PDB file of the backbone (N, CA, C, O) and the ligand in Angstrom, with CONECT records:
HET     ZN  A 101       1
ATOM      1  N   UNK A   1       0.798  -1.215  -0.016  1.00  0.00           N
ATOM      2  CA  UNK A   1       0.027  -0.005  -0.060  1.00  0.00           C
ATOM      3  C   UNK A   1       0.777   1.230   0.099  1.00  0.00           C
ATOM      4  O   UNK A   1       1.412   1.488   1.121  1.00  0.00           O
ATOM      5  N   UNK A   2       0.696   2.050  -0.991  1.00  0.00           N
ATOM      6  CA  UNK A   2       1.454   3.313  -1.089  1.00  0.00           C
ATOM      7  C   UNK A   2       0.912   4.300  -0.065  1.00  0.00           C
ATOM      8  O   UNK A   2      -0.284   4.338   0.224  1.00  0.00           O
ATOM      9  N   UNK A   3       1.872   5.133   0.498  1.00  0.00           N
ATOM     10  CA  UNK A   3       1.485   6.162   1.394  1.00  0.00           C
ATOM     11  C   UNK A   3       1.137   7.432   0.571  1.00  0.00           C
ATOM     12  O   UNK A   3       1.736   7.709  -0.468  1.00  0.00           O
ATOM     13  N   UNK A   4       0.273   8.086   1.020  1.00  0.00           N
ATOM     14  CA  UNK A   4      -0.196   9.275   0.362  1.00  0.00           C
ATOM     15  C   UNK A   4       0.780  10.373   0.708  1.00  0.00           C
ATOM     16  O   UNK A   4       1.212  10.487   1.855  1.00  0.00           O
ATOM     17  N   UNK A   5       1.123  11.164  -0.253  1.00  0.00           N
ATOM     18  CA  UNK A   5       2.041  12.142  -0.080  1.00  0.00           C
ATOM     19  C   UNK A   5       1.413  13.191   0.750  1.00  0.00           C
ATOM     20  O   UNK A   5       0.190  13.280   0.850  1.00  0.00           O
ATOM     21  N   UNK A   6       2.229  13.975   1.340  1.00  0.00           N
ATOM     22  CA  UNK A   6       1.679  15.034   2.318  1.00  0.00           C
ATOM     23  C   UNK A   6       1.233  16.358   1.537  1.00  0.00           C
ATOM     24  O   UNK A   6       1.764  17.455   1.706  1.00  0.00           O
ATOM     25  N   UNK A   7       0.206  16.100   0.681  1.00  0.00           N
ATOM     26  CA  UNK A   7      -0.199  17.276  -0.104  1.00  0.00           C
ATOM     27  C   UNK A   7      -1.785  17.530  -0.013  1.00  0.00           C
ATOM     28  O   UNK A   7      -2.493  16.669   0.509  1.00  0.00           O
ATOM     29  N   UNK A   8      -2.243  18.516  -0.439  1.00  0.00           N
ATOM     30  CA  UNK A   8      -3.849  18.665  -0.287  1.00  0.00           C
ATOM     31  C   UNK A   8      -4.412  17.618  -1.187  1.00  0.00           C
ATOM     32  O   UNK A   8      -3.813  17.312  -2.218  1.00  0.00           O
ATOM     33  N   UNK A   9      -5.543  17.052  -0.844  1.00  0.00           N
ATOM     34  CA  UNK A   9      -6.374  16.212  -1.622  1.00  0.00           C
ATOM     35  C   UNK A   9      -6.565  16.853  -3.035  1.00  0.00           C
ATOM     36  O   UNK A   9      -6.509  16.146  -4.041  1.00  0.00           O
ATOM     37  N   UNK A  10      -6.776  18.103  -3.096  1.00  0.00           N
ATOM     38  CA  UNK A  10      -7.043  18.845  -4.235  1.00  0.00           C
ATOM     39  C   UNK A  10      -5.886  18.789  -5.385  1.00  0.00           C
ATOM     40  O   UNK A  10      -6.121  18.925  -6.586  1.00  0.00           O
ATOM     41  N   UNK A  11      -4.734  18.588  -4.876  1.00  0.00           N
ATOM     42  CA  UNK A  11      -3.501  18.456  -5.741  1.00  0.00           C
ATOM     43  C   UNK A  11      -3.356  16.928  -5.940  1.00  0.00           C
ATOM     44  O   UNK A  11      -3.161  16.536  -7.091  1.00  0.00           O
ATOM     45  N   UNK A  12      -3.429  16.043  -4.953  1.00  0.00           N
ATOM     46  CA  UNK A  12      -3.261  14.668  -5.126  1.00  0.00           C
ATOM     47  C   UNK A  12      -4.106  14.106  -6.200  1.00  0.00           C
ATOM     48  O   UNK A  12      -3.653  13.158  -6.841  1.00  0.00           O
ATOM     49  N   UNK A  13      -5.483  14.655  -6.526  1.00  0.00           N
ATOM     50  CA  UNK A  13      -6.373  14.015  -7.493  1.00  0.00           C
ATOM     51  C   UNK A  13      -5.630  14.320  -8.901  1.00  0.00           C
ATOM     52  O   UNK A  13      -5.630  13.470  -9.791  1.00  0.00           O
ATOM     53  N   UNK A  14      -4.999  15.576  -9.055  1.00  0.00           N
ATOM     54  CA  UNK A  14      -4.502  15.901 -10.207  1.00  0.00           C
ATOM     55  C   UNK A  14      -3.133  15.011 -10.536  1.00  0.00           C
ATOM     56  O   UNK A  14      -2.733  14.837 -11.688  1.00  0.00           O
ATOM     57  N   UNK A  15      -2.469  14.469  -9.349  1.00  0.00           N
ATOM     58  CA  UNK A  15      -1.386  13.603  -9.602  1.00  0.00           C
ATOM     59  C   UNK A  15      -1.764  12.226  -9.748  1.00  0.00           C
ATOM     60  O   UNK A  15      -0.833  11.421  -9.752  1.00  0.00           O
ATOM     61  N   UNK A  16      -3.010  11.752  -9.876  1.00  0.00           N
ATOM     62  CA  UNK A  16      -3.429  10.505  -9.950  1.00  0.00           C
ATOM     63  C   UNK A  16      -3.179   9.698  -8.755  1.00  0.00           C
ATOM     64  O   UNK A  16      -3.077   8.477  -8.874  1.00  0.00           O
ATOM     65  N   UNK A  17      -3.060  10.321  -7.503  1.00  0.00           N
ATOM     66  CA  UNK A  17      -2.875   9.647  -6.312  1.00  0.00           C
ATOM     67  C   UNK A  17      -4.019   8.997  -5.719  1.00  0.00           C
ATOM     68  O   UNK A  17      -3.987   8.155  -4.821  1.00  0.00           O
ATOM     69  N   UNK A  18      -5.159   9.525  -6.379  1.00  0.00           N
ATOM     70  CA  UNK A  18      -6.376   8.911  -5.966  1.00  0.00           C
ATOM     71  C   UNK A  18      -6.492   7.416  -6.300  1.00  0.00           C
ATOM     72  O   UNK A  18      -6.879   6.619  -5.446  1.00  0.00           O
ATOM     73  N   UNK A  19      -6.201   7.085  -7.381  1.00  0.00           N
ATOM     74  CA  UNK A  19      -6.179   5.716  -8.006  1.00  0.00           C
ATOM     75  C   UNK A  19      -4.990   4.843  -7.282  1.00  0.00           C
ATOM     76  O   UNK A  19      -5.144   3.664  -6.961  1.00  0.00           O
ATOM     77  N   UNK A  20      -3.878   5.531  -7.087  1.00  0.00           N
ATOM     78  CA  UNK A  20      -2.834   4.677  -6.452  1.00  0.00           C
ATOM     79  C   UNK A  20      -3.041   4.444  -4.939  1.00  0.00           C
ATOM     80  O   UNK A  20      -2.625   3.418  -4.400  1.00  0.00           O
ATOM     81  N   UNK A  21      -3.656   5.362  -4.300  1.00  0.00           N
ATOM     82  CA  UNK A  21      -3.807   5.204  -2.816  1.00  0.00           C
ATOM     83  C   UNK A  21      -5.250   5.427  -2.315  1.00  0.00           C
ATOM     84  O   UNK A  21      -5.568   6.260  -1.465  1.00  0.00           O
ATOM     85  N   UNK A  22      -6.041   4.617  -2.919  1.00  0.00           N
ATOM     86  CA  UNK A  22      -7.459   4.884  -2.647  1.00  0.00           C
ATOM     87  C   UNK A  22      -7.943   4.734  -1.320  1.00  0.00           C
ATOM     88  O   UNK A  22      -8.802   5.473  -0.840  1.00  0.00           O
ATOM     89  N   UNK A  23      -7.310   3.623  -0.614  1.00  0.00           N
ATOM     90  CA  UNK A  23      -7.738   3.353   0.915  1.00  0.00           C
ATOM     91  C   UNK A  23      -7.224   4.568   1.698  1.00  0.00           C
ATOM     92  O   UNK A  23      -7.961   5.086   2.537  1.00  0.00           O
ATOM     93  N   UNK A  24      -6.074   5.016   1.478  1.00  0.00           N
ATOM     94  CA  UNK A  24      -5.534   6.131   2.249  1.00  0.00           C
ATOM     95  C   UNK A  24      -6.418   7.348   2.062  1.00  0.00           C
ATOM     96  O   UNK A  24      -6.808   8.009   3.025  1.00  0.00           O
ATOM     97  N   UNK A  25      -6.764   7.665   0.653  1.00  0.00           N
ATOM     98  CA  UNK A  25      -7.479   8.708   0.456  1.00  0.00           C
ATOM     99  C   UNK A  25      -8.824   8.741   1.052  1.00  0.00           C
ATOM    100  O   UNK A  25      -9.308   9.777   1.506  1.00  0.00           O
ATOM    101  N   UNK A  26      -9.452   7.557   1.050  1.00  0.00           N
ATOM    102  CA  UNK A  26     -10.886   7.542   1.650  1.00  0.00           C
ATOM    103  C   UNK A  26     -10.917   7.719   3.153  1.00  0.00           C
ATOM    104  O   UNK A  26     -11.939   8.106   3.720  1.00  0.00           O
ATOM    105  N   UNK A  27      -9.756   7.425   3.823  1.00  0.00           N
ATOM    106  CA  UNK A  27      -9.719   7.704   5.203  1.00  0.00           C
ATOM    107  C   UNK A  27      -9.840   9.149   5.473  1.00  0.00           C
ATOM    108  O   UNK A  27     -10.380   9.561   6.500  1.00  0.00           O
ATOM    109  N   UNK A  28      -9.330   9.955   4.536  1.00  0.00           N
ATOM    110  CA  UNK A  28      -9.402  11.463   4.813  1.00  0.00           C
ATOM    111  C   UNK A  28     -10.690  11.953   4.402  1.00  0.00           C
ATOM    112  O   UNK A  28     -10.953  13.133   4.633  1.00  0.00           O
ATOM    113  N   UNK A  29     -11.540  11.211   3.819  1.00  0.00           N
ATOM    114  CA  UNK A  29     -12.860  11.725   3.452  1.00  0.00           C
ATOM    115  C   UNK A  29     -13.980  11.313   4.422  1.00  0.00           C
ATOM    116  O   UNK A  29     -15.093  11.837   4.370  1.00  0.00           O
ATOM    117  N   UNK A  30     -13.636  10.317   5.346  1.00  0.00           N
ATOM    118  CA  UNK A  30     -14.577   9.832   6.359  1.00  0.00           C
ATOM    119  C   UNK A  30     -14.984  10.956   7.260  1.00  0.00           C
ATOM    120  O   UNK A  30     -14.107  11.749   7.600  1.00  0.00           O
ATOM    121  N   UNK A  31     -16.122  11.108   7.656  1.00  0.00           N
ATOM    122  CA  UNK A  31     -16.715  12.013   8.657  1.00  0.00           C
ATOM    123  C   UNK A  31     -15.992  13.379   8.537  1.00  0.00           C
ATOM    124  O   UNK A  31     -15.318  13.836   9.460  1.00  0.00           O
ATOM    125  N   UNK A  32     -16.179  14.045   7.273  1.00  0.00           N
ATOM    126  CA  UNK A  32     -15.472  15.262   7.113  1.00  0.00           C
ATOM    127  C   UNK A  32     -15.901  16.313   7.925  1.00  0.00           C
ATOM    128  O   UNK A  32     -17.071  16.475   8.272  1.00  0.00           O
ATOM    129  N   UNK A  33     -14.762  17.179   8.293  1.00  0.00           N
ATOM    130  CA  UNK A  33     -15.118  18.408   9.152  1.00  0.00           C
ATOM    131  C   UNK A  33     -14.861  19.667   8.322  1.00  0.00           C
ATOM    132  O   UNK A  33     -15.260  20.740   8.776  1.00  0.00           O
ATOM    133  N   UNK A  34     -14.309  19.633   7.291  1.00  0.00           N
ATOM    134  CA  UNK A  34     -14.053  20.715   6.493  1.00  0.00           C
ATOM    135  C   UNK A  34     -14.259  20.574   4.985  1.00  0.00           C
ATOM    136  O   UNK A  34     -14.083  19.528   4.361  1.00  0.00           O
ATOM    137  N   UNK A  35     -14.650  21.735   4.470  1.00  0.00           N
ATOM    138  CA  UNK A  35     -14.942  21.642   2.960  1.00  0.00           C
ATOM    139  C   UNK A  35     -13.992  22.618   2.336  1.00  0.00           C
ATOM    140  O   UNK A  35     -13.651  23.643   2.926  1.00  0.00           O
ATOM    141  N   UNK A  36     -13.539  22.274   1.065  1.00  0.00           N
ATOM    142  CA  UNK A  36     -12.639  23.312   0.320  1.00  0.00           C
ATOM    143  C   UNK A  36     -13.662  24.252  -0.377  1.00  0.00           C
ATOM    144  O   UNK A  36     -14.699  23.932  -0.959  1.00  0.00           O
ATOM    145  N   UNK A  37     -13.185  25.358  -0.204  1.00  0.00           N
ATOM    146  CA  UNK A  37     -13.998  26.591  -0.758  1.00  0.00           C
ATOM    147  C   UNK A  37     -13.733  26.639  -2.284  1.00  0.00           C
ATOM    148  O   UNK A  37     -14.571  27.102  -3.057  1.00  0.00           O
ATOM    149  N   UNK A  38     -12.619  26.179  -2.665  1.00  0.00           N
ATOM    150  CA  UNK A  38     -12.050  26.338  -4.060  1.00  0.00           C
ATOM    151  C   UNK A  38     -12.589  25.239  -4.904  1.00  0.00           C
ATOM    152  O   UNK A  38     -13.120  25.456  -5.993  1.00  0.00           O
ATOM    153  N   UNK A  39     -12.434  23.944  -4.339  1.00  0.00           N
ATOM    154  CA  UNK A  39     -12.806  22.850  -5.206  1.00  0.00           C
ATOM    155  C   UNK A  39     -14.010  22.039  -4.786  1.00  0.00           C
ATOM    156  O   UNK A  39     -14.409  21.152  -5.541  1.00  0.00           O
ATOM    157  N   UNK A  40     -14.678  22.300  -3.527  1.00  0.00           N
ATOM    158  CA  UNK A  40     -15.790  21.624  -3.270  1.00  0.00           C
ATOM    159  C   UNK A  40     -15.520  20.232  -2.586  1.00  0.00           C
ATOM    160  O   UNK A  40     -16.412  19.460  -2.235  1.00  0.00           O
ATOM    161  N   UNK A  41     -14.148  20.014  -2.443  1.00  0.00           N
ATOM    162  CA  UNK A  41     -13.879  18.693  -1.679  1.00  0.00           C
ATOM    163  C   UNK A  41     -14.093  18.817  -0.224  1.00  0.00           C
ATOM    164  O   UNK A  41     -14.099  19.899   0.364  1.00  0.00           O
ATOM    165  N   UNK A  42     -14.280  17.578   0.376  1.00  0.00           N
ATOM    166  CA  UNK A  42     -14.441  17.615   1.837  1.00  0.00           C
ATOM    167  C   UNK A  42     -13.467  16.650   2.482  1.00  0.00           C
ATOM    168  O   UNK A  42     -13.106  15.658   1.849  1.00  0.00           O
ATOM    169  N   UNK A  43     -13.002  16.897   3.761  1.00  0.00           N
ATOM    170  CA  UNK A  43     -11.943  16.102   4.322  1.00  0.00           C
ATOM    171  C   UNK A  43     -11.980  16.257   5.828  1.00  0.00           C
ATOM    172  O   UNK A  43     -12.353  17.312   6.340  1.00  0.00           O
ATOM    173  N   UNK A  44     -11.610  15.252   6.508  1.00  0.00           N
ATOM    174  CA  UNK A  44     -11.489  15.353   7.999  1.00  0.00           C
ATOM    175  C   UNK A  44     -10.317  15.900   8.611  1.00  0.00           C
ATOM    176  O   UNK A  44     -10.121  15.979   9.824  1.00  0.00           O
ATOM    177  N   UNK A  45      -9.379  16.358   7.489  1.00  0.00           N
ATOM    178  CA  UNK A  45      -8.114  16.997   7.850  1.00  0.00           C
ATOM    179  C   UNK A  45      -8.016  18.241   7.034  1.00  0.00           C
ATOM    180  O   UNK A  45      -7.848  18.163   5.817  1.00  0.00           O
ATOM    181  N   UNK A  46      -8.119  19.439   7.680  1.00  0.00           N
ATOM    182  CA  UNK A  46      -8.184  20.803   6.978  1.00  0.00           C
ATOM    183  C   UNK A  46      -6.922  21.036   6.253  1.00  0.00           C
ATOM    184  O   UNK A  46      -6.902  21.750   5.251  1.00  0.00           O
ATOM    185  N   UNK A  47      -5.785  20.415   6.758  1.00  0.00           N
ATOM    186  CA  UNK A  47      -4.540  20.578   6.162  1.00  0.00           C
ATOM    187  C   UNK A  47      -4.454  19.889   4.681  1.00  0.00           C
ATOM    188  O   UNK A  47      -3.545  20.128   3.886  1.00  0.00           O
ATOM    189  N   UNK A  48      -5.406  19.107   4.467  1.00  0.00           N
ATOM    190  CA  UNK A  48      -5.515  18.389   3.099  1.00  0.00           C
ATOM    191  C   UNK A  48      -6.324  19.064   2.103  1.00  0.00           C
ATOM    192  O   UNK A  48      -6.454  18.581   0.978  1.00  0.00           O
ATOM    193  N   UNK A  49      -6.909  20.216   2.466  1.00  0.00           N
ATOM    194  CA  UNK A  49      -7.576  21.137   1.543  1.00  0.00           C
ATOM    195  C   UNK A  49      -6.847  22.396   1.224  1.00  0.00           C
ATOM    196  O   UNK A  49      -6.118  22.898   2.080  1.00  0.00           O
ATOM    197  N   UNK A  50      -6.990  22.922   0.090  1.00  0.00           N
ATOM    198  CA  UNK A  50      -6.230  24.112  -0.352  1.00  0.00           C
ATOM    199  C   UNK A  50      -6.921  25.243   0.168  1.00  0.00           C
ATOM    200  O   UNK A  50      -6.250  26.218   0.506  1.00  0.00           O
ATOM    201  N   UNK A  51      -8.276  25.264   0.295  1.00  0.00           N
ATOM    202  CA  UNK A  51      -8.944  26.459   0.946  1.00  0.00           C
ATOM    203  C   UNK A  51     -10.106  25.951   1.884  1.00  0.00           C
ATOM    204  O   UNK A  51     -11.305  25.996   1.612  1.00  0.00           O
ATOM    205  N   UNK A  52      -9.491  25.421   3.122  1.00  0.00           N
ATOM    206  CA  UNK A  52     -10.485  24.824   4.064  1.00  0.00           C
ATOM    207  C   UNK A  52     -11.369  25.801   4.775  1.00  0.00           C
ATOM    208  O   UNK A  52     -10.958  26.867   5.233  1.00  0.00           O
ATOM    209  N   UNK A  53     -12.678  25.353   4.845  1.00  0.00           N
ATOM    210  CA  UNK A  53     -13.670  25.910   5.625  1.00  0.00           C
ATOM    211  C   UNK A  53     -14.283  24.971   6.542  1.00  0.00           C
ATOM    212  O   UNK A  53     -14.545  23.840   6.132  1.00  0.00           O
ATOM    213  N   UNK A  54     -14.559  25.328   7.815  1.00  0.00           N
ATOM    214  CA  UNK A  54     -15.210  24.348   8.689  1.00  0.00           C
ATOM    215  C   UNK A  54     -16.578  24.286   8.320  1.00  0.00           C
ATOM    216  O   UNK A  54     -17.216  25.249   7.893  1.00  0.00           O
ATOM    217  N   UNK A  55     -17.105  22.925   8.521  1.00  0.00           N
ATOM    218  CA  UNK A  55     -18.437  22.758   8.109  1.00  0.00           C
ATOM    219  C   UNK A  55     -19.401  23.075   9.267  1.00  0.00           C
ATOM    220  O   UNK A  55     -20.603  23.243   9.057  1.00  0.00           O
ATOM    221  N   UNK A  56     -18.851  23.154  10.500  1.00  0.00           N
ATOM    222  CA  UNK A  56     -19.661  23.401  11.655  1.00  0.00           C
ATOM    223  C   UNK A  56     -20.142  24.853  11.550  1.00  0.00           C
ATOM    224  O   UNK A  56     -19.415  25.755  11.135  1.00  0.00           O
ATOM    225  N   UNK A  57     -21.487  25.038  11.974  1.00  0.00           N
ATOM    226  CA  UNK A  57     -21.900  26.485  11.806  1.00  0.00           C
ATOM    227  C   UNK A  57     -22.027  26.973  13.370  1.00  0.00           C
ATOM    228  O   UNK A  57     -22.354  28.130  13.631  1.00  0.00           O
TER     229      UNK A  57
HETATM  230 ZN    ZN A 101      -9.117  22.540  -2.837  1.00  0.00          ZN2+
END
């Protein structure tokens, strides 16, 4: 199992890391706490988003 590079999900997708490391990628999408205002992606680790915004209101 390849380890995900320490980059934003937004960039990893462009690098085809999603296909290579799907399991690791999915872990970051579980129970998301933040959404990326730029790309609309969601993650439970705000450091993985290029423009994170908390989902909690
Ligand atoms: Zn983004």
